[in-house]
C-alpha positions in Angstrom: 38.4 -81.3 39.4 37.0 -79.4 36.4 38.8 -76.5 35.0 36.6 -73.7 33.5 38.1 -71.5 30.9 36.5 -68.2 30.3 38.2 -67.2 27.1 34.8 -66.9 25.4 33.7 -64.5 28.2 36.8 -62.4 27.7 35.8 -61.9 24.1 32.3 -60.8 25.1 33.6 -58.5 27.8 36.1 -56.9 25.3 33.4 -56.4 22.7 31.1 -54.8 25.3 33.9 -52.6 26.5 34.7 -51.5 23.0 31.0 -50.8 22.3 30.6 -48.9 25.5 33.6 -46.7 24.7 32.3 -45.9 21.2 28.9 -45.0 22.6 30.5 -42.8 25.3 32.6 -41.1 22.6 29.4 -40.4 20.6 27.7 -39.0 23.6 30.6 -36.7 24.3 30.6 -35.5 20.7 26.9 -35.0 20.8 27.1 -33.0 24.0 29.8 -30.8 22.5 27.7 -30.2 19.4 24.7 -29.3 21.6 26.8 -26.8 23.6 28.1 -25.2 20.3 24.6 -24.9 19.0 23.2 -23.4 22.2 25.9 -20.7 22.0 24.7 -19.6 18.6 22.2 -16.8 18.9 19.3 -16.2 16.5 19.7 -12.9 14.6 17.4 -11.0 12.3 18.0 -7.9 10.2 15.3 -5.6 9.1 15.5 -3.5 6.0 15.1 0.3 6.3 11.6 0.0 4.8 10.6 -2.6 7.4 11.8 -0.4 10.2 9.9 2.5 8.7 6.7 0.4 8.4 7.1 -0.8 12.0 7.4 2.8 13.2 4.4 3.9 11.2 2.4 1.0 12.6 3.4 1.9 16.2 2.3 5.5 15.6 -1.0 4.5 14.1 -1.7 2.2 17.0 -1.0 5.1 19.4 -3.2 7.5 17.5 -6.8 7.5 18.7 -9.5 6.7 16.0 -11.5 9.7 17.2 -10.0 13.1 17.9 -11.9 13.8 21.0 -10.7 17.4 21.1 -12.3 18.2 17.8 -15.5 16.3 18.7 -15.7 18.4 21.9 -15.1 21.6 20.0 -17.9 21.0 17.5 -20.2 19.6 20.2 -19.9 22.9 22.2 -20.6 24.9 19.1 -23.7 22.9 18.2 -25.0 23.0 21.8 -24.6 26.8 22.0 -26.0 27.2 18.5 -22.9 28.9 17.2 -21.9 26.3 14.7 -22.1 27.6 11.1 -22.1 25.2 8.2 -19.5 26.2 5.7 -21.9 26.2 2.8 -19.5 27.0 0.0 -17.1 24.2 1.0 -20.1 21.8 1.4 -21.4 22.6 -2.1 -17.9 22.2 -3.6 -17.5 18.8 -2.0 -20.9 17.7 -3.2 -20.1 18.9 -6.8 -16.8 17.0 -6.6 -18.5 13.9 -5.3 -21.1 13.8 -8.0 -18.6 15.1 -10.7 -20.5 18.3 -11.6 -17.4 20.4 -11.3 
């Protein structure tokens, strides 16, 4: 009868158990760190100037490029031949434009 001793196997099993416990501990620590990180919320603070610029941009985006009410007003005057060119204002603008003032 042959007796088989497994003392060598016991050392391997103990090493594997120790390694498995260390890996398990690392996973638990990693999971805890991930939970802590996921509870942190991103936050941004805008300066008063940035808020003002954002408000101005919103207002500009909402303002039409063409004031249709003014266009319609002048269109009706031109169609009915009641539009009068403000000659003095036109001359003044031309003089300013060409620097004759």
